[in-house]
Structure formats: C-alpha cells, structure tokens
C-alpha positions, 0 to 999 in steps of 0.5 A, a space after each residue: 535470500 533465495 539463489 537463482 538455482 533455488 528459485 528455479 527449483 521452487 518454480 518447478 515445484 510451485 509454478 508461479 501463477 497470475 494473481 488475478 486468474 490463478 493460471 500458471 504465468 512465469 511472467 507474473 501477471 498474464 497477458 489476458 489479465 493485463 488487459 483487464 486490470 485498470 491502472 489509475 491515470 489522469 485525471 486524478 485527485 491532486 492529493 490522494 490520487 483517486 481517479 476522477 470522472 470530471 477532468 475539471 476537478 482538482 480534488 476528490 470529494 473526500 479531499 475537498 471536505 477535509 485536510 489531511 496529514 499526508 502530502 500526496 499519494 497514489 494507488 496503482 490499480 482501480 479497486 475493482 475485479 479482478 484487482 479487488 479479489 487478488 488483494 483479498 486473497 493476498 491478505 487473507 488466503 496467505 498468498 504472500 508470494 504475490 507481494 513481489 509481483 505487486 512491489 515490482 509493479 509499484 517500482 516500475 510505475 512509481 520509482 521516478 515519483 519516489 525519487 522526486 519526492 526524495 523518499 528516505 525511508 519506506 514504512 509499511 502500515 502496521 497490523 496489530 500484533 495479535 492480527 499479525 500472529 493470526 494472519 502470519 504476516 503483514 501484507 503491507 510489510 511484504 510489499 514494502 520490504 521488496 520495494 526497499 530491495 528494488 529501490 535501495 531505500 531502507 524499509 523501517 518496521 521498527 518505527 510505526 506500530 499499531 498500539 490498539 486493536 481495532 475493528 477492520 475498517 471495511 466493516 465501518 462507515 466513514 464516521 466509524 472508520 475515523 473513530 476506530 483509528 483514534 489512538 491506534 498508532 504509535 511511533 517509536 521514541 528511538 526514531 530519528 525522524 527523516 524529512 520524507 517518508 513513504 507509507 505503503 498500504 494495500 488499499 486506499 478507500 477514504 484515507 483514514 488509515 494513512 491519514 492517522 499514520 501520517 499524523 503520528 509520523 509528523 508529530 514525531 518529526 517527519 516533514 513530508 509523508 507520502 503513500 503508495 497503495 496497490 489499489 484505490 477506490 474511485 473518486 467522485 
C-alpha cells in the first residue's frame, strides 16, 4: 500500500494527468474534459444499460433479440472520444494508474446500485494468461481491485478464468464474437458460489463477453450476475 508521503513523492515525480487529454490534473479528470465526456443517462436499456434514442423503448435491439445470462448492468460513459481513446491507452499503453480514476468514478456513480443489488463478490473479466503476461496486467482486474477497496466488497480473481485463448473481440462481427467465446471461460471448482455477483469489464459492446462469463458463473451456482463497465456503446 502506498502511504500518503510516498504518494506525494510519486505525484511530484510523476504528476497525475487527465486520462482524456494528458494534461497535468491533480484532480484526475480535468474540468475541460468533464464537459466533453458523456455519462450514460436515461433513457437506457432496462437490461444492459445502453443509452436509447427512443424514450418509448424499454430494451435495445440486442437485448430484444436474445435472452442473456446476466441480470442487469450499466456502462458509465458513452464509448466515443475522448473516452474511447482513454480506454484504449489504459489497456494497451500501460496506463494502469488510470484504473484508480475509473474505479473512483464507478464508485461515485454506482455504489448505491451495487448495494441495492446486494453484491457479495466483485469478479473481473479475466484475460488469458498469455495475453496478461504480454500486456503486464489485466485492466478489468485493476479497476475491480480498487472498486473493492472503495466499497469493502471482496474482489475475487481466483474464480473465473479464461481457459482458451481467443481472438480480440473487436476484430470480429456479431456472429464471430459469439463463436469466439464458446468454451472460453471456466470457473474454479473450489468456488463457494454466492448469490449476487458483480462482473467488471472495460467496454460493453454486444454483451457477448459478459454474457458468456455470467453463464459460467450461474452454472457454478450464482443466482444473479450483474455488471459494470467503464464505457458502453450506443443502443438502437
């Protein structure tokens, strides 16, 4: 754990910067970028939380077309610039220190919902071991761990595993995403399943990833699986 004095020294050596514009910003997200980022508000899909253009609709097209193994979830920001660029740099440019900024934002906006869901354990979407070694960290695990610190809810990284190496989802179409994750996740046989689980991921697009993970957790005994993500796509 970093003490207050050590953190002050680190801030002097490596001044905190806004993840969206890169300018020095002791408060994390600078005032200018706060005006640009879009927090997802109502109306939004009653299952996955995608923002909807039509106030009359209850579900996005994806959720209308198929059932899902997760019960409900939300994305914090709309996945467009400057958010999309920040999430990319967080994952692929080793900006893991931004995980605290994102986790604090999630806690500030969704801790009440987390309590209402009765969440007992927070579980990050895992990377395959080979990809984690190459990247050096799992971005979802970073956010989940800090969210755990902020809420006091245990973060479990020993429950859900990526047991098959897959192609990055962003490279595939809708059908390809579904096929790509067939048999991709496994759950530890040692897990004493709890009733309410919260999955953490960076981006929600079609819901294939969290859906597959939720399916495996429910097969292992979880009753309800919810999710939160840093960003989410626009619903239709």
